[in-house]
N, C-alpha and C positions, 0 to 999 in steps of 0.2 A: 313595577313588577319585575322580578328577576327572570333570567333566561330559563332557569329550572322550572319555575312556576308556570311561565308561559308555555313551555314545551309540554309540561304535564297536563295542562288544561287542553291543549290542542290534541294530545294523544287520547285523552278521555272522550272528547267529542268524536274523534275519528273512530274509536273503538265501539261507540254506540251504533255505528252503521253496520248493517249485516254484511255489506260487501267487504268491509275491512277484515272481518273474521274469516270470510272465504279466502280472501287474498292472502292473509297471514298463513292459513292452513296450507294452501298450495305452495307458498314460498318455503315454509318450514320443511315440507316433504322433500322438495328438490334440494334445498340446502343440506338437509340431513343426508340425502343420498350422496351429494358431492363431498361432504366432510367425512362421513364414515366409510364411504365406498372404498378408498384406497386401502383401508385396513380389513374391511369385511370381504372384499372381492376375492383375494387369493385364498382365504379360508373357506369361502363358500363354494368356489369353483375348482379349487386345486391347481389353478394356473396363475402366473403373474402376467403383467401387461405385455411382456415381450416374448414369452415362451411359446413354443410350437404346440398347438393343441389339436391339430388335425389338418385335413386337406383344405386348401383355400376354398372359401365360400361353401363350406360343408354344413348341412343342417345337422343338428345334434346338440346335446347339452341344453343349456337354457336358451341361448340365442345364436348358436352356430359360430362359425369362424369368419375372419375377414380374408382379404386377398393374400395375406402372408401366413395364413393358418393360425393366427392368434385368436384367443377366445374373445368374442365380441362383448359378452356380458361383463367380463373382468375389466376390459378397457372402458366400457361405459361407466361402471361404478367408479373408476379411477379418473375419468375424464373431465369431471366438473369442477374439481377443487382449484386447479390453476386458473381456469376461466373466471371463477368467482373472485379469486384473490386479485387478479388483474383488473377486473371490473370494479371492485370495491376501491382499490387504490386509485384508479383513474377518476372515479367519481369523487372521492375525497379530495384529490388534488384540484379538480375543476371547481368543486364547491367552495373550498377555502380560498383559492385564488380569485374566483369570481366575486365572492362575498366581500373580500377585502377591497378589491378594485371598485366594486359597485358602491360600497359605503363611502369610500374616499371621494368618488365622483359626485355622489348625491349630496354629501355633507359639505364638501368644499365649494362646488360650483366653479364658475369662471373658467380659466384656461385649463386647469387640471381636469375638470369635468369634460371639456371638449377633447382634450388629448386622449383620455382613457376611452371615451365613447367612440371617437373616430378610429382609434386603434382596434377597438372591438368590431367596428363595422368592416375594417379590412379583413380581419380573421373570418367574420361571418360570410364574406363574399366567396370564400373557398368552401366547397362541399367538404364535410368532415371526413368522409371516407377517402376522397381524392387527396386531401391533405395528408392523411395517414399513409396512404399508398406512396406518395411522393417521398415522405420522410423515411419510411422503411426501405424503399428502393435505394435511397442514397446511402444509408448507414447500415442497414441490415435488419433482419427480424429479431431484434433483441427485446427481452421482456421489459426492461426499464424504459426503452424507447416507446414501446407500445403504450405503457401507462402514461408516459410524459405527453405523447402526441394526443391521445384521447382526452387526457385531463385539460390540456391547453385548449383544445377545440370546444370543450364544455364551458370554459371560463367566460367567454363573451356573453353567452346566453344567461348564465347565472348573474353576471355583472349587471345586465340590463334590468333583471328582476330586482336585484338588491338595490340598485340605484333608485328605481321607481319607488320602492318601499321606503327608502331612506328619505327621499324628498318629501314624502307624505308625513313624516314624523319630525323632521329636523327643526321645524318652527313651533313644536309643541311646548307647553309651559315648562315641563320638566327638563327639556333640553335648554331652554333659556335660563332656568334656574342654575343648571350646571355651569353654564357660561358665566353667570354672575359670580359664582364662587371660583372662577378662574381654573376650572378643572381642565387638565390637558385634553387635547383632541382625542388622543388615543384612548383615554379612559372614558370619554363621552361615547365614542363609538362602541367600545366593548361593554360598558355597563349600562348605557342608556338607549343607544340605537339598536344594537344587536338583539336584546330581548324583545323588542317590539317589531322586529321583522323576521322573527324565527319561523312564523307560519309559512310565508312564501318560500323561505329557504328550505323548509322541510318538504314542501311540495316539489321543489326543484331537485332535492336529494333523490326522491323516488323516481322522477323522470330521468334524471341523468344516469341513475343506476340501470334503469331499463335499457337506455340507449347504449350504455357501456357494454352490457352483456351482448347486445346485438353486434356492436362493432368488433369486439374481441372474437366472437364466433365467426363473423364474416371474414375477418382478416386471416384467421386460421384456415377457413375453408379455401381461401385464395392462395394459401401457402406462404403468407407473409406474416403470420402470427406465431402461435406456438408451433414448434417444429417437431417432426417425427424423430425418434420413435415414441415421443411423449404421447400418452393417451390424452385426447382432448375431444370434446364433443364436436366442435366445428371441423376439426381435422378428420374425425371419423366420418362425417358426412361426405367429405371429399374423397376419402379413401375407399368408401364402400358404395358410392353412387353408381359405379359401373355395373354392379350386380344387384341393383335394387329389385328387379323382378325375381331373380334367383334366390337371393338371401337378403330380405328387406330389413332385418332387425338392426343391422349395422348403421342404417340411416334413420329408421323410424325411432329407435330409442333416444338418440341424442336430439332429434328434431322435437319429439314430444317433451323431453326434459326442458329444452330451451323455451318451447312454447308455453308450457305450464308455468315456468318461472317468470316469463314475461307477463303473462296474464295476471299472476299473483301480485307482482310488483305494481302493475298498472292499477289493479283494484285498490291496493293500499294507497297509492298516490292519489287516486280519485277521492278516497275517503279523507285524506289529509287536505286536499283542496276544498272539499265541502266543509270540513271542520274549520279551516282557516277563513273561509268566507262567512262563517257563522250560520250555516244552513242546518236545518233539522233533517231527520231521516226522510221526510216527505219532500225535501227540496225547498221548503219555504223558509224565509228568514226566521231566525230564532227571536223570541222575545227577550227582553232584558233579564227576566227570571231564568229562562232556559240558558242564556249565555253565561250567567253567573253561577250556574249549577256546577 
């Protein structure tokens, strides 16, 4: 079975679950706001993200102003795109790096397996947020560093999942047949192993994306992620928290957006996990007829 066919089957099973539709709807709404917001915001409010719109923390307009008198709604509409880009890039890096290392470890075994897994254990011993804080404090809050650090901290967890899935299929008949024909290891991993572990990797993709969003927003809130005057949801929470009682929208809007996006991606991930495990909508194992549908 090819990777495309396996992935298509997994997506069909996941889409049959009601929670997948809800999760996708929530995610699309927030992603739409993040992607279209930078262009729609100035047209809708008449202000850009850095222009003076009124007195600090003044009620008025759609969502009032922040501590520097900038329009909150404009900054909210423009504040999600960078966060999403960083989160997606970090997730992609972690998934690719972890999948490669996990497949190599699971397929090769021996000293290479031990070396990769013990290296992963060392990285796992450091809390992800602490590791990111240490690296950013040493080098500075650069965007590329944010992506690199979060991606690297995701890789060990993805590698463990990929290794376990690879070990489960590496002695299958189709793998033995590929070895009989002297197929190179690289081709066996890409053409035979990868299509058969795509389910667990898709689940990891959703999980890592959810965590990446939280990490990027958390680092921005702490002042070590996206830097001012750039509009960013995590940064907005930090900038406006001192006036939460007086003018709450500067905090509530980005918090709601991050929360809805996290819930949406979690629902999608749960659906992918159920589909990968071969469960039906009721949570019971699928029959052979249902699984082949």
